[in-house]
C-alpha positions as CSV (number, residue, x, y, z in Angstrom):
1,M,0.0,0.0,0.0
2,A,1.5,3.3,-1.1
3,T,1.6,6.3,1.3
4,L,0.4,9.7,0.4
5,E,4.1,10.8,0.2
6,D,4.7,8.0,-2.4
7,I,1.8,9.3,-4.5
8,E,3.0,12.9,-4.2
9,D,6.5,11.7,-5.4
10,L,5.0,9.8,-8.3
11,I,3.0,12.9,-9.3
12,A,6.2,15.0,-9.1
13,R,8.1,12.5,-11.2
14,T,5.2,12.4,-13.7
15,A,5.5,16.2,-14.1
16,L,9.0,15.5,-15.3
17,A,7.7,13.1,-17.9
18,D,8.9,10.0,-16.1
19,R,6.8,7.3,-17.8
20,A,7.8,4.6,-15.2
21,A,6.5,6.9,-12.4
22,F,3.3,7.5,-14.4
23,Q,2.8,3.8,-14.9
24,K,3.3,3.1,-11.2
25,L,0.9,6.0,-10.3
26,Y,-1.7,4.4,-12.6
27,Q,-1.2,1.0,-11.0
28,L,-1.7,2.4,-7.5
29,T,-4.6,4.7,-8.2
30,S,-6.6,3.5,-11.2
31,A,-9.0,1.2,-9.3
32,K,-10.1,4.1,-7.1
33,L,-10.5,6.5,-10.0
34,F,-12.4,3.9,-11.9
35,G,-14.8,3.4,-8.9
36,I,-15.5,7.2,-8.8
37,S,-16.1,7.3,-12.6
38,L,-18.4,4.3,-12.5
39,R,-20.4,5.8,-9.7
40,V,-21.0,9.0,-11.7
41,L,-21.5,7.4,-15.1
42,G,-23.1,4.1,-14.3
43,T,-21.7,2.1,-17.2
44,T,-18.4,0.3,-17.2
45,S,-17.4,1.3,-20.8
46,E,-18.0,5.0,-20.1
47,A,-16.2,4.8,-16.8
48,E,-13.2,3.2,-18.5
49,E,-13.1,6.0,-21.1
50,A,-13.4,8.6,-18.4
51,V,-10.5,7.1,-16.5
52,Q,-8.4,7.1,-19.6
53,D,-9.2,10.8,-20.2
54,S,-8.5,11.5,-16.5
55,Y,-5.0,10.0,-16.8
56,I,-4.3,12.1,-19.9
57,K,-5.3,15.2,-17.8
58,I,-3.1,14.0,-14.9
59,W,-0.1,13.5,-17.3
60,R,-0.6,17.0,-18.7
61,S,-1.2,18.8,-15.4
62,A,1.0,16.9,-13.0
63,G,3.3,20.0,-12.8
64,R,0.4,22.0,-11.4
65,Y,-0.1,19.7,-8.4
66,Q,1.3,21.4,-5.2
67,A,2.5,19.0,-2.6
68,G,1.4,20.1,0.9
69,G,-1.9,21.5,-0.4
70,Y,-4.7,19.0,-0.9
71,S,-3.9,15.3,-0.5
72,P,-2.7,13.8,-3.7
73,M,-5.6,11.4,-3.8
74,T,-8.0,14.2,-3.4
75,W,-6.4,15.9,-6.4
76,L,-6.6,12.7,-8.5
77,I,-10.1,12.0,-7.4
78,T,-11.2,15.5,-8.3
79,I,-9.8,15.2,-11.8
80,A,-11.6,11.8,-12.3
81,R,-14.9,13.0,-10.8
82,N,-14.9,16.2,-12.9
83,T,-14.0,14.2,-16.0
84,A,-16.9,11.8,-15.4
85,I,-19.3,14.7,-14.7
86,D,-18.2,16.4,-17.9
87,R,-19.0,13.2,-19.8
88,L,-22.3,12.8,-18.1
89,R,-23.3,16.4,-18.9
90,A,-22.2,15.9,-22.5
91,R,-24.3,12.8,-22.8
92,R,-27.3,14.6,-21.4
93,A,-26.7,17.6,-23.7
94,A,-26.5,15.3,-26.7
95,G,-29.9,13.9,-25.8
96,A,-28.6,10.3,-25.9
97,D,-31.4,7.7,-26.0
98,L,-30.7,6.0,-22.7
99,S,-32.8,3.8,-20.5
100,E,-33.7,5.3,-17.1
101,A,-31.3,2.9,-15.4
102,D,-28.4,4.3,-17.4
103,A,-29.4,8.0,-17.1
104,V,-29.7,8.1,-13.3
105,P,-26.8,6.8,-11.3
106,S,-27.8,4.5,-8.5
107,S,-28.1,6.0,-5.0
108,D,-26.9,2.7,-3.5
109,P,-23.3,2.8,-2.1
110,G,-21.0,2.2,-5.0
111,P,-17.4,1.6,-5.8
112,E,-16.3,5.1,-4.7
113,A,-17.4,4.2,-1.2
114,L,-14.8,1.5,-1.2
115,A,-12.2,3.9,-2.8
116,I,-12.3,6.6,-0.2
117,A,-10.4,5.8,3.0
118,G,-12.6,4.7,5.8
119,S,-11.7,7.4,8.3
120,E,-11.9,10.3,5.7
121,R,-15.2,9.0,4.4
122,A,-16.6,8.7,7.9
123,R,-15.5,12.3,8.7
124,L,-17.1,13.6,5.5
125,M,-20.4,11.7,6.1
126,G,-20.4,13.1,9.7
127,C,-20.0,16.6,8.3
128,L,-22.7,16.1,5.7
129,D,-25.0,14.9,8.5
130,E,-24.4,18.3,10.2
131,L,-26.0,20.0,7.2
132,D,-29.7,20.4,6.8
133,A,-31.0,17.4,4.9
134,D,-32.0,19.3,1.7
135,R,-28.5,21.0,1.6
136,A,-26.7,17.7,2.1
137,E,-28.8,16.2,-0.8
138,A,-28.0,19.2,-3.0
139,V,-24.3,18.8,-2.3
140,R,-24.5,15.0,-3.2
141,G,-26.5,15.8,-6.3
142,A,-24.0,18.4,-7.5
143,Y,-20.8,16.7,-6.6
144,L,-21.5,13.0,-6.8
145,M,-24.3,12.7,-9.4
146,G,-23.2,15.5,-11.7
147,L,-26.4,17.5,-11.6
148,T,-26.2,21.1,-12.7
149,Y,-27.1,24.0,-10.4
150,Q,-30.1,24.6,-12.7
151,E,-31.3,21.1,-12.4
152,L,-31.0,21.2,-8.7
153,A,-32.8,24.5,-8.4
154,E,-35.6,23.2,-10.5
155,S,-35.9,20.0,-8.5
156,Y,-36.1,22.0,-5.2
157,G,-38.3,24.7,-6.7
158,I,-36.0,27.5,-5.8
159,P,-34.2,30.2,-7.8
160,L,-30.8,29.4,-9.4
161,N,-29.0,32.0,-7.3
162,T,-30.5,30.5,-4.1
163,M,-29.1,27.1,-5.1
164,R,-25.7,28.5,-5.7
165,T,-25.8,30.1,-2.3
166,W,-26.9,26.8,-0.7
167,L,-24.0,25.0,-2.3
168,R,-21.4,27.7,-1.5
169,R,-22.5,27.9,2.2
170,S,-22.7,24.1,2.5
171,L,-19.2,23.6,1.1
172,R,-17.9,26.3,3.5
173,K,-19.6,24.4,6.4
174,L,-18.1,21.1,5.2
175,K,-14.7,22.7,5.0
176,E,-15.0,24.1,8.5
177,C,-16.2,20.7,9.8
178,L,-13.4,18.8,8.2
179,T,-10.7,21.1,9.6
180,R,-11.8,20.6,13.2
C-alpha cells in the first residue's frame, strides 16, 4: 500500500515526464478512480473511457499539483470526478437515448465508497449529517451525481442563485467541519 508521500512523489516525477512513475501511479490509483467514474456514469465502458481521459489530464497537469496542499488522492479523485461529470453532462446535452437505469446513477453505495479511505469517508459523512437534509442532498447531487445547479434549483423549486448560495455555504460548512 502506497503512502500519500509516495503518491506525491509519483506525481512530481510524472510532471518531469517520467513514464515509469506515471505507470506506477496508474497501477496504484486507477482502481479508485475507476470506482469514482463508475459511480458517476453508471456504465463500465464510459467509466473506462473517463479514467483514460483522467490520466491524460493527470499526465498533462502533474506539474500544477502542489505538494502540501490537498492530499494527492483528493487531487486525483477531483480530476476523475470532474471528467466523469463532464462526460455525463455531454451525454445529457446530446440527448442520448438511454434507459432510465443508465441515465440516473444508483443511489446505492457504489465503488467510490470503497475507494475513499474509511476514516476520511466517515468524517465527511459526519460533516454532511451536520448540514440540513436538503442542503446535504443538494451537495450530493451536484458533486456525486453531476447535476447542474439549474437542475438542482428546478428539483427543489428555488431560484438558481439560491441554489448557488446553498451549495457555496454548504461547502464552506463542510470545510470548517473537516478542519476541526
